[in-house]
C-alpha positions, -999 to +999 in steps of 0.1 A: +000+000+000+012+035-008+016+061+018+014+093-002+014+130+005-020+144+017-046+150-009-082+162-008-110+137-006-119+137-043-085+146-058-068+121-081-032+130-089-022+132-125-014+099-142-033+077-117-061+056-131-076+051-097-070+055-060-085+051-026-082+083-006-082+075+032-090+103+056-069+097+087-086+124+107-119+105+101-104+074+116-093+093+147-127+110+150-145+076+147-125+062+175-134+092+197-171+085+189-166+048+199-150+059+232-180+080+240-202+049+235-181+028+258-168+054+283-158+028+310-139+005+286-106+008+267-108+007+229-089-019+208-090-007+172-091-038+150-066-033+121-067-068+107-068-074+069-047-043+062-070-023+084-101-034+065-083-023+033-074+012+046-037+005+052-024-011+083+002+013+096-015+047+088-048+034+101-033+021+133-015+053+140-046+073+133-067+051+156-041+055+184-042+093+179-080+091+183-076+075+217-075+037+211-051+021+236-049-013+220-046-027+185-062-060+173-052-083+145-062-117+133-027-130+123+006-127+141+022-114+109+000-084+111+009-076+147+045-081+140+043-057+111+031-031+137+061-038+159+085-036+129+071-002+122+079+010+157+043+009+170+045-002+207+009+000+218-006-032+233-015-055+205-034-088+204-034-114+176-060-141+180-059-164+150-027-184+150-017-218+135+006-246+146+042-236+140+034-199+140+059-172+149+053-175+187+088-168+198+090-136+177+056-125+190+066-131+226+099-112+221+081-083+205+055-081+233+025-092+212-004-108+232-016-141+218-051-154+217-055-190+228-085-212+218-071-247+223-046-267+243-022-273+214-017-235+212-009-233+249+017-261+245+034-244+215+034-210+231+048-224+263+076-242+244+085-210+226+085-191+259+107-217+275+133-215+247+132-177+248+134-174+285+105-149+285+069-154+294+041-150+269+010-129+274-021-148+265-058-142+262-080-172+266-109-173+242-141-190+252-166-201+225-199-188+238-220-199+209-204-188+176-190-223+171-161-209+152-127-204+170-126-204+207-126-231+234-159-249+238-175-249+272-168-286+279-131-280+274-128-246+291-121-258+327-092-279+314-078-250+293-079-228+324-062-254+345-035-260+320-029-222+316-026-217+353+000-245+355+021-229+328+017-196+345+030-211+377+060-222+358+066-187+346+060-195+310+028-176+303+008-149+319-030-151+315-039-114+310-071-116+290-104-135+285-125-129+255-152-142+231-170-131+200-207-125+192-230-143+169-255-115+162-240-083+175-255-066+145-290-076+157-290-061+192-325-075+200-315-111+192-319-134+223-285-151+215-267-119+226-280-122+262-272-160+261-236-152+250-231-125+276-243-149+303-220-177+289-191-153+288-196-142+324-198-178+335-166-186+317-148-156+332-162-164+367-150-200+364-115-189+354-114-163+382-125-188+408-097-210+396-071-183+402-069-163+369-066-126+373-076-110+341-063-076+331-090-073+304-122-090+296-136-083+261-166-093+240-179-063+221-173-058+183-184-027+164-222-032+166-221-042+203-198-012+211-225+010+197-257-007+208-251-033+236-235-017+267-237-049+286-210-063+264-184-036+270-166-051+301-130-038+302-122-035+265-142-032+233-129-044+199-145-022+171-134-029+136-157-016+108-169+014+128-133+026+132-134+032+094-167+051+095-191+025+083-223+014+100-222-021+115-260-020+119-271-005+085-307-018+090-310+003+121-288+034+116-266+049+089-230+059+095-242+096+098-268+086+123-241+070+145-218+100+142-193+081+120-174+095+090-165+070+062-127+072+059-123+058+024-132+074-010-126+053-041-119+072-073-114+063-109-104+085-139-126+083-169-106+069-198-131+071-226-165+087-235-183+076-266-216+082-283-238+051-286-272+047-303-303+034-286-306-004-285-269-012-282-257-039-259-230-029-234-201-050-219-198-088-218-228-108-227-248-076-236-267-080-203-274-042-205-290-024-235-291+013-240-326+026-239-319+058-258-291+075-278-265+082-251-229+085-241-210+058-223-181+065-199-154+039-191-139+039-156-107+018-150-118-001-119-131-037-121-132-070-102-094-072-105-094-042-082-120-057-059-152-041-074-178-069-070-190-085-102-222-092-084-229-055-086-231-056-124-258-033-137-264-021-101-233-006-086-236+032-082-211+056-096-210+094-093-199+115-123-204+152-129-222+155-096-248+130-106-253+094-096-254+067-123-253+029-123-228+005-138-241-004-172-237-042-178-212-065-163-183-054-141-151-064-160-117-073-146-103-039-152-131-015-159-168-006-157-190+012-181-214+040-171-245+050-191-247+088-189-283+091-203-298+104-170-284+139-171-247+133-179-246+135-217-222+163-227-210+168-191-183+141-188-149+139-207-119+117-205-098+126-174-128+134-152-129+117-118-156+093-109-165+084-073-174+047-067-180+052-031-171+076-003-188+095+025-195+131+013-231+141+009-246+127-023-217+102-029-224+065-032-214+047-001-197+013+006-231+002+019-247+012-014-223-011-031-229-038-005-266-036-012-260-038-049-238-069-046-259-086-019-231-085+006-218-064+035-198-032+036-170-050+054-163-069+022-165-039-001-137-020+016-116-050+026-115-066-008-102-035-025-070-047-043-034-036-041-035-022-077-055+007-062-030+029-044-040+043-010-035+081-007-038+097+027-053+130+038-055+144+073-029+146+100-039+120+126-011+098+135+014+113+111 
């Protein structure tokens, strides 16, 4: 990912066919909003998957500038990249594999999530060889049935962890879990999971664990379920200004500012008669004499093909739809609805952003039948990230 000089939100430097402009100040502001929603908890900004496509290091620094005190990643490699860049804030990685870089993580003061006994064994072995204890967070499966220790195995995991702690090989500093339906606050499973998490924490505490932090809340729970806040909340999507509960509230309703604006430079405008098929398979046909604009962004850049003939694009201050199939490298826009004669090669199109009137990542998610998490995270490396704002710089 490219860390470039600051640009404005809709500026595309000369010679670039496309870019994602990331507003670092928006990330910092979003963290401040999340802190207001969870005033008694610390905030762990989740920066996994290249900070949901926004750029790991710039986004992490901006989140810390906004008041996050922890950073969260899925893989150890992501947390180690933070350390290699000189970021020393507490960091947790929770999705590790056998043979992972445990020794390096321990040496670089990265906390490690533990969901099973094999991980305890490998982490302890690395700590023994290194002569330095590992900081671990035990993860309880409270109903998601994904990663995490199932209830029937939890007592044994706690017992084994305490034995290793007594040997000086690990320090159990955290207990956590993950929600099934945080984006549906009224779902009964949320209360069931809160109760199951409290029971798991209580069992561990009774056995002798002294947790520094207990954490359960993701973005939607941080915003809508105060009972899940505990000592630490783990927002991801909301850090980047997108609503994790789009059926209930928009980003603006929640006080969040979308941080990413995806731009593409028009490469061709041509006149086409009525009744002409457009793009592969001619799944779209012009209804009138019109002009077509070609924008160099396609599924090779992460634009979802499922949004063919549906994805919104803003040109000349007006909103249009992709005409026909999304191609690997480009999309076509029919300018019939108020755009004829107003668009030329070199003009900048907005696929999604956050300014009033612009299409949003949620609009693209709706068009593709997916979630906004996927829209921003799937944006490919061929689209350079340009940064505006000063947070974390």
